[in-house]
C-alpha positions as CSV (number, residue, x, y, z in Angstrom):
1,M,8.7,10.5,-0.6
2,R,10.8,8.6,1.8
3,R,11.5,5.1,0.6
4,R,11.0,2.5,3.4
5,H,11.8,-0.6,1.3
6,S,8.7,-2.3,2.8
7,L,8.5,-4.7,-0.1
8,L,12.0,-6.0,0.7
9,W,11.2,-6.7,4.3
10,K,7.9,-8.4,3.3
11,L,9.6,-10.7,0.8
12,A,12.4,-11.4,3.4
13,L,9.8,-12.2,6.0
14,L,7.9,-14.4,3.6
15,Q,11.0,-16.4,2.6
16,T,12.1,-16.7,6.2
17,G,8.7,-18.0,7.2
18,F,8.7,-20.4,4.3
19,C,12.1,-21.8,5.3
20,L,11.1,-22.1,9.0
21,L,7.8,-23.8,7.9
22,L,9.7,-26.2,5.7
23,V,12.2,-27.0,8.5
24,W,9.3,-27.5,11.0
25,L,7.3,-29.6,8.6
26,V,10.3,-31.8,7.8
27,W,11.0,-32.3,11.5
28,F,7.3,-32.8,12.6
29,W,6.4,-34.8,9.6
30,G,9.6,-36.8,9.8
31,L,9.0,-37.6,13.4
32,H,5.4,-38.5,12.7
33,V,6.3,-40.8,9.8
34,E,9.1,-42.3,11.8
35,R,6.7,-43.2,14.7
36,R,4.2,-44.7,12.3
37,S,6.9,-46.5,10.3
38,Y,9.3,-47.8,12.9
39,F,7.4,-47.9,16.2
40,L,4.8,-50.4,17.3
41,D,1.3,-49.1,17.3
42,P,-0.6,-48.8,20.6
43,A,-2.8,-51.9,20.0
44,T,0.3,-54.1,19.4
45,R,2.0,-52.7,22.6
46,Q,-1.1,-53.5,24.6
47,G,-1.3,-57.0,23.2
48,L,2.4,-57.7,24.0
49,A,2.0,-56.2,27.5
50,A,-1.0,-58.5,28.1
51,H,1.2,-61.6,27.1
52,A,3.8,-60.4,29.7
53,E,1.1,-60.2,32.3
54,Q,-0.1,-63.7,31.5
55,A,3.5,-65.0,31.9
56,E,3.8,-63.2,35.2
57,Q,0.5,-64.8,36.5
58,R,1.8,-68.3,35.5
59,W,5.1,-67.6,37.3
60,L,3.4,-66.4,40.5
61,N,0.7,-69.1,40.5
62,E,2.2,-72.2,38.9
63,G,6.0,-71.7,39.1
64,A,8.5,-72.9,36.5
65,D,6.2,-75.7,35.2
66,G,3.4,-73.3,34.5
67,V,5.8,-70.8,32.8
68,E,7.2,-73.6,30.6
69,R,3.8,-74.8,29.5
70,W,2.6,-71.3,28.8
71,R,5.9,-70.5,26.8
72,E,5.5,-73.6,24.6
73,R,1.8,-72.8,23.8
74,F,2.7,-69.1,23.2
75,M,5.5,-70.0,20.7
76,A,3.1,-72.4,18.9
77,D,0.3,-69.8,18.7
78,Q,2.6,-66.9,17.6
79,R,5.0,-69.0,15.5
80,T,8.0,-67.3,17.1
81,W,10.6,-67.8,19.8
82,A,9.9,-66.6,23.3
83,A,11.4,-67.0,26.8
84,V,10.5,-65.9,30.3
85,I,13.7,-64.8,32.1
86,G,14.6,-63.6,35.6
87,P,16.7,-60.7,36.8
88,Q,20.0,-62.6,36.1
89,L,18.9,-63.4,32.6
90,Q,18.2,-67.0,33.6
91,S,15.2,-68.9,32.3
92,L,12.2,-69.0,34.7
93,G,10.9,-72.1,33.0
94,T,12.1,-75.7,33.2
95,S,14.2,-75.5,30.0
96,A,17.5,-73.7,30.3
97,L,18.5,-71.2,27.6
98,S,21.0,-72.4,25.0
99,H,24.1,-70.4,24.0
100,D,22.4,-69.0,20.9
101,E,19.3,-68.1,22.8
102,S,21.3,-66.3,25.5
103,S,23.1,-64.3,22.8
104,H,19.7,-62.8,21.7
105,L,19.4,-61.2,25.1
106,T,22.2,-58.8,24.3
107,F,20.1,-56.9,21.7
108,M,16.7,-56.7,23.3
109,R,14.5,-53.8,22.7
110,K,11.7,-52.2,24.7
111,L,8.1,-51.7,23.5
112,D,8.6,-48.0,22.9
113,W,11.8,-48.4,20.9
114,P,11.9,-48.2,17.1
115,M,11.7,-51.6,15.5
116,S,13.4,-52.7,12.3
117,R,15.3,-55.7,10.9
118,R,18.9,-56.1,11.7
119,L,21.7,-56.0,9.1
120,D,21.4,-59.7,8.7
121,D,17.6,-59.4,8.1
122,E,16.9,-60.9,11.4
123,L,13.7,-59.9,13.3
124,P,14.2,-57.8,16.4
125,Y,13.9,-59.2,20.0
126,V,11.6,-57.4,22.4
127,S,11.9,-57.4,26.2
128,I,8.6,-56.8,28.2
129,A,8.9,-56.5,31.9
130,F,6.3,-58.0,34.2
131,P,3.7,-55.3,34.8
132,R,3.3,-56.0,38.6
133,H,6.8,-57.1,39.6
134,P,9.2,-55.9,36.9
135,E,12.2,-56.6,39.0
136,Q,11.4,-60.4,39.1
137,G,11.3,-61.1,35.4
138,R,10.3,-60.3,31.9
139,L,9.0,-61.8,28.7
140,V,11.5,-61.9,25.8
141,L,10.3,-62.8,22.3
142,Q,11.3,-62.4,18.7
143,L,8.8,-60.0,17.2
144,P,6.6,-61.9,14.7
145,E,6.8,-60.8,11.0
146,R,3.2,-59.7,11.0
147,L,3.8,-57.3,13.9
148,L,6.9,-55.6,12.5
149,P,6.3,-52.0,11.4
150,E,6.5,-51.4,7.7
151,G,9.2,-48.8,7.9
152,L,9.8,-46.2,5.2
153,T,8.4,-47.2,1.8
154,P,9.2,-45.7,-1.6
155,W,5.8,-44.1,-1.5
156,T,6.5,-42.5,1.9
157,H,9.8,-41.1,0.4
158,I,7.8,-39.6,-2.5
159,V,5.3,-38.0,-0.2
160,T,7.8,-36.7,2.4
161,H,10.6,-35.7,0.1
162,G,8.7,-34.8,-3.0
163,L,5.0,-33.9,-2.7
164,M,5.2,-32.0,0.5
165,P,8.1,-29.7,-0.5
166,A,6.5,-29.2,-3.9
167,A,3.2,-28.2,-2.2
168,L,5.0,-25.7,0.0
169,A,6.9,-24.3,-3.0
170,L,3.6,-24.0,-4.9
171,L,2.1,-22.2,-1.9
172,L,5.0,-19.8,-1.8
173,G,4.7,-19.1,-5.5
174,L,1.0,-18.4,-5.1
175,L,1.7,-16.0,-2.3
176,L,4.4,-14.2,-4.3
177,Y,2.1,-14.1,-7.3
178,R,-0.8,-12.6,-5.3
179,H,1.5,-10.1,-3.6
180,L,3.5,-9.0,-6.6
181,V,2.1,-10.1,-9.9
182,V,-1.6,-9.3,-9.3
183,P,-0.9,-5.6,-8.5
184,L,1.4,-5.4,-11.5
185,N,-1.3,-6.9,-13.7
186,E,-3.7,-4.2,-12.5
187,L,-1.1,-1.5,-13.3
188,R,-0.6,-3.1,-16.7
189,E,-4.3,-3.0,-17.4
190,R,-4.2,0.7,-16.3
191,A,-1.4,1.4,-18.8
192,N,-3.2,-0.4,-21.6
193,A,-6.4,1.5,-20.8
194,L,-4.4,4.8,-20.8
195,R,-2.9,3.8,-24.1
196,A,-6.4,3.2,-25.5
197,D,-7.4,6.7,-24.4
198,D,-9.5,5.4,-21.5
199,L,-8.7,7.9,-18.8
200,E,-10.9,6.5,-16.1
201,P,-9.0,5.0,-13.1
202,V,-8.7,1.2,-13.3
203,A,-6.2,0.3,-10.6
204,S,-8.0,-0.8,-7.4
205,S,-7.8,1.3,-4.3
206,A,-6.1,-1.7,-2.6
207,V,-3.0,-1.2,-4.7
208,T,-2.8,2.5,-4.2
209,Q,-3.3,2.1,-0.4
210,R,-0.4,-0.4,0.0
211,R,2.4,0.9,2.2
212,D,5.3,-0.4,0.1
213,E,7.1,0.2,-3.2
214,L,4.2,-1.1,-5.3
215,G,1.8,1.2,-3.5
216,E,4.2,4.1,-4.2
217,L,4.4,3.0,-7.9
218,A,0.6,2.9,-8.1
219,Q,0.2,6.3,-6.4
220,A,2.8,7.8,-8.8
221,Y,1.0,6.2,-11.8
222,E,-2.4,7.4,-10.7
223,H,-0.9,10.9,-10.1
224,M,0.5,10.8,-13.6
225,A,-2.8,9.6,-15.0
226,Q,-4.6,12.3,-13.1
227,R,-2.3,14.9,-14.6
228,V,-2.9,13.6,-18.1
229,R,-6.7,13.7,-17.5
230,Q,-6.5,17.2,-16.2
231,S,-4.3,18.3,-19.1
232,L,-6.6,16.8,-21.7
233,Q,-9.6,18.2,-20.0
234,Q,-8.1,21.6,-19.9
235,Q,-7.1,21.4,-23.5
236,R,-10.5,20.4,-24.6
237,Q,-12.1,23.1,-22.4
238,L,-9.6,25.6,-23.8
239,L,-10.5,24.7,-27.3
240,R,-14.3,24.9,-26.6
241,T,-14.0,28.2,-24.7
242,L,-11.7,29.8,-27.3
243,S,-14.0,28.8,-30.1
244,H,-17.0,30.1,-28.3
245,E,-15.4,33.3,-27.0
246,M,-13.7,34.1,-30.3
247,R,-16.8,33.4,-32.3
248,T,-18.8,36.1,-30.4
249,P,-16.4,39.1,-31.2
250,L,-15.9,37.8,-34.7
251,T,-19.7,37.9,-35.2
252,R,-19.8,41.4,-33.8
253,L,-17.1,42.5,-36.1
254,R,-19.0,41.1,-39.1
255,V,-22.1,42.9,-38.0
256,A,-20.2,46.1,-37.5
257,S,-18.6,45.9,-40.9
258,D,-22.0,45.3,-42.5
259,S,-23.8,48.0,-40.6
260,G,-22.3,51.0,-42.4
261,L,-20.9,52.7,-39.3
262,P,-18.7,55.8,-39.7
263,D,-15.0,55.1,-39.9
264,G,-14.3,56.4,-36.4
265,Q,-17.0,54.2,-34.7
266,L,-16.0,51.2,-36.8
267,Q,-12.4,51.6,-35.8
268,A,-13.2,51.9,-32.1
269,R,-15.4,48.7,-32.3
270,V,-12.7,46.8,-34.1
271,S,-10.1,47.9,-31.6
272,R,-12.2,46.9,-28.6
273,E,-13.1,43.4,-30.0
274,V,-9.4,42.8,-31.0
275,D,-8.3,43.7,-27.5
276,E,-10.7,41.3,-26.0
277,M,-9.6,38.5,-28.3
278,Q,-6.0,39.3,-27.6
279,R,-6.5,39.3,-23.8
280,L,-8.4,36.0,-24.0
281,V,-5.6,34.3,-26.0
282,E,-2.9,35.7,-23.7
283,D,-4.7,34.6,-20.5
284,A,-5.3,31.1,-22.0
285,L,-1.7,30.7,-23.0
286,D,-0.5,31.9,-19.6
287,L,-2.7,29.4,-17.8
288,A,-1.6,26.6,-20.2
289,W,2.1,27.5,-19.7
290,L,1.8,27.6,-15.9
291,D,-0.1,24.3,-15.7
292,T,1.8,22.2,-18.2
293,E,5.4,23.5,-18.0
294,R,5.3,24.2,-14.2
295,P,8.4,26.5,-14.5
296,D,10.8,26.9,-11.6
297,L,10.4,30.5,-10.8
298,P,13.4,32.2,-9.1
299,R,12.5,34.0,-5.9
300,E,13.7,37.3,-4.6
301,E,12.9,39.8,-1.9
302,V,9.6,41.5,-2.7
303,R,8.0,44.3,-0.6
304,V,4.3,43.7,-0.8
305,R,3.3,47.4,-0.2
306,S,5.4,48.6,-3.2
307,V,3.8,46.0,-5.5
308,W,0.3,47.0,-4.4
309,E,0.9,50.7,-4.9
310,A,2.1,50.1,-8.5
311,L,-0.9,48.0,-9.2
312,V,-3.3,50.5,-7.7
313,Q,-2.1,53.2,-10.2
314,D,-3.0,51.0,-13.2
315,V,-6.4,50.0,-11.7
316,Q,-7.2,53.7,-11.0
317,F,-6.5,54.6,-14.6
318,E,-8.8,51.8,-15.9
319,S,-11.6,51.8,-13.4
320,H,-11.5,55.5,-12.2
321,W,-11.5,54.3,-8.6
322,P,-9.9,56.8,-6.2
323,A,-6.8,55.7,-4.4
324,H,-8.3,55.9,-0.9
325,R,-10.8,53.1,-1.8
326,L,-8.0,50.7,-2.7
327,R,-6.4,50.5,0.7
328,C,-3.3,48.8,1.8
329,E,-3.0,48.0,5.5
330,V,0.0,45.6,5.5
331,P,2.9,46.9,7.5
332,D,6.0,48.3,5.9
333,D,8.1,45.3,7.0
334,C,5.9,42.9,5.0
335,V,8.6,41.3,2.7
336,V,8.1,37.9,1.1
337,Q,10.3,35.6,-0.8
338,A,8.6,35.4,-4.2
339,H,9.0,35.8,-8.0
340,L,8.2,39.5,-8.6
341,N,6.4,39.3,-11.9
342,S,4.3,36.2,-11.0
343,L,3.3,37.7,-7.6
344,A,2.4,41.0,-9.3
345,Q,0.3,39.2,-11.9
346,A,-1.5,37.2,-9.1
347,L,-2.2,40.3,-7.0
348,E,-3.3,42.2,-10.1
349,N,-5.8,39.5,-11.0
350,L,-7.2,39.5,-7.4
351,L,-7.4,43.3,-7.4
352,R,-9.2,43.5,-10.7
353,N,-11.6,40.7,-9.7
354,A,-12.3,42.5,-6.4
355,V,-13.0,45.9,-8.2
356,R,-15.1,44.2,-10.8
357,H,-17.5,42.7,-8.3
358,S,-17.6,45.5,-5.8
359,P,-20.3,48.2,-5.7
360,A,-19.6,51.7,-7.1
361,Q,-18.8,53.2,-3.7
362,G,-17.2,50.0,-2.3
363,W,-13.8,49.4,-0.8
364,V,-11.0,46.9,-1.6
365,T,-8.5,46.3,1.2
366,L,-5.2,44.5,1.4
367,H,-4.3,43.5,4.9
368,G,-2.2,40.7,6.5
369,H,-0.3,39.5,9.5
370,R,2.8,37.4,10.2
371,D,2.1,33.7,10.8
372,G,5.3,32.0,11.9
373,L,7.5,31.6,8.8
374,F,4.9,33.0,6.5
375,W,2.9,36.1,5.8
376,H,-0.8,35.7,5.6
377,L,-2.2,38.3,3.2
378,C,-5.9,39.0,2.5
379,V,-7.5,40.9,-0.4
380,E,-11.1,41.7,0.7
381,D,-13.9,43.4,-1.3
382,Q,-17.4,44.5,-0.5
383,G,-19.1,42.6,-3.3
384,P,-22.0,40.1,-3.0
385,G,-19.5,37.3,-2.1
386,V,-19.7,33.7,-3.1
387,D,-21.6,30.7,-1.6
388,V,-19.5,28.4,0.6
389,A,-20.1,25.5,-1.9
390,D,-18.5,27.7,-4.7
391,L,-15.4,28.9,-2.9
392,E,-13.3,26.3,-4.4
393,R,-15.0,26.2,-7.8
394,I,-14.2,29.8,-8.6
395,F,-10.6,28.7,-9.2
396,E,-11.6,26.4,-12.0
397,P,-10.6,27.7,-15.5
398,F,-13.3,29.3,-17.6
399,L,-15.8,29.1,-14.8
400,R,-18.2,32.0,-14.4
401,L,-20.9,31.7,-11.8
402,D,-24.4,32.5,-12.7
403,G,-25.5,35.9,-11.6
404,T,-22.0,37.4,-11.1
405,P,-21.7,40.9,-12.5
406,G,-18.9,42.1,-14.7
407,K,-17.1,40.7,-17.8
408,G,-14.3,38.2,-17.9
409,F,-13.3,34.8,-19.1
410,G,-12.9,33.0,-15.8
411,L,-9.1,32.7,-16.1
412,G,-7.8,35.4,-13.7
413,L,-8.2,33.4,-10.4
414,S,-6.9,30.2,-12.0
415,I,-3.8,32.0,-13.2
416,A,-3.3,33.6,-9.8
417,R,-3.5,30.3,-8.0
418,R,-1.1,28.6,-10.4
419,A,1.4,31.5,-10.0
420,V,1.2,31.5,-6.2
421,E,1.5,27.7,-5.9
422,L,4.6,27.7,-8.2
423,Q,6.3,29.9,-5.6
424,G,5.6,27.5,-2.7
425,G,2.6,29.5,-1.5
426,Q,-1.1,28.9,-1.2
427,L,-4.2,30.8,-2.4
428,W,-7.7,30.1,-1.3
429,A,-11.0,31.9,-0.9
430,S,-13.3,32.5,2.1
431,R,-16.2,34.6,3.1
432,G,-15.2,38.0,4.5
433,D,-16.9,40.4,6.7
434,H,-18.6,42.2,3.7
435,G,-17.8,40.2,0.6
436,L,-15.2,37.8,-0.8
437,R,-11.8,37.4,0.9
438,M,-8.8,36.0,-1.0
439,N,-6.1,34.6,1.2
440,L,-2.5,34.3,0.3
441,R,0.2,32.4,2.3
442,L,3.7,33.3,1.2
443,L,7.1,32.6,2.8
444,A,8.6,35.5,4.7
445,H,11.9,36.8,3.4
446,D,13.8,36.4,6.7
447,S,12.6,32.8,6.9
448,S,14.0,31.7,3.6
449,S,17.0,30.0,5.2
450,Q,14.7,27.7,7.2
451,T,12.6,24.8,6.0
452,P,8.9,25.7,6.0
453,S,6.0,23.3,6.1
454,V,3.6,24.3,3.3
């Protein structure tokens, strides 16, 4: 499986997003706090602008005397210093500005500027132009204490520099926990369940469907658990089947020994029952070896027609079928890359199964054709066939369908499939023209240097 390191990029993206969010929040929140802490609120700005409009009205309607009377009343009401000045920084009232008052005009601030005390703890001076004729004058006042923004307080520092970064860090931790630790906890529960002999899947499908390293780990773990389940199931089934199948011939042997048969008949009965038990044990051990050990079978050049002809001779001797009813229609150039003994064992099991289920005058045919880098071989009989729903079930170990003729332990097809798969091939069943068709897909010998897609 190709590693994409998706989890690395997810974590990098999450951390990058967290850093950008933190920078944006510091900037946005800092700007917001600064505007609330050091800038005049809109109501205060409107109130001061209204005072400037009143001063302008007095200047336009009543002149310097009216401006002076308004200024004195304004300073008394607001308890602060104020002046109405012209474009040359001269007083528009009747009282001239003193030297100290003129010096304040150097540090005037507009309404939309930040407000704070000076270094000498002096309140700031604010300049507000006339709303209708800003070029003719402005109102200058020392901002009253009650209107001065609060500025940054210790509590504001705690919120902006402590609570908000801590909340973001907590959110990042929760995201990392949900993305990393929760799946690992599910896998840990799966491991604990497996250790407690609970073989049912526990890990959720969401973990196994993830497209990152944790998803690959969950899939590998589930595959391992599935292999353990299959191995234990096959071991239990093997023990049950062996105990059942061995009990039957042992019972027959006991009956035969107590029946008083002549020595010749008794010896033939004992030999037949021992042969059946030996064949059962050998097939069961072969299946267990192929399934659990999964040996790496070396491949070589194998001519399929030669293997089939050798197998036909043995089957003829056992079943008394004539050679012309065990036909081979594969071309002479049908050469595959396979392990000779395992392929011969698989073909022998398929051939014996076909002969066992074919009628007395039936035919068993091996034919095939080239399919790209592979040879597609078919072993077809003229038996009753198998229902479509049972085409895959017949490869299960120790399975014998109801109503099927012949004897056997249900291991031949399982052994054949294991042997073919260990060579990089495929074996499956389908309905043929007359009976059951067994399909083999094996790599062609002249394509061994290429990389096939099995």
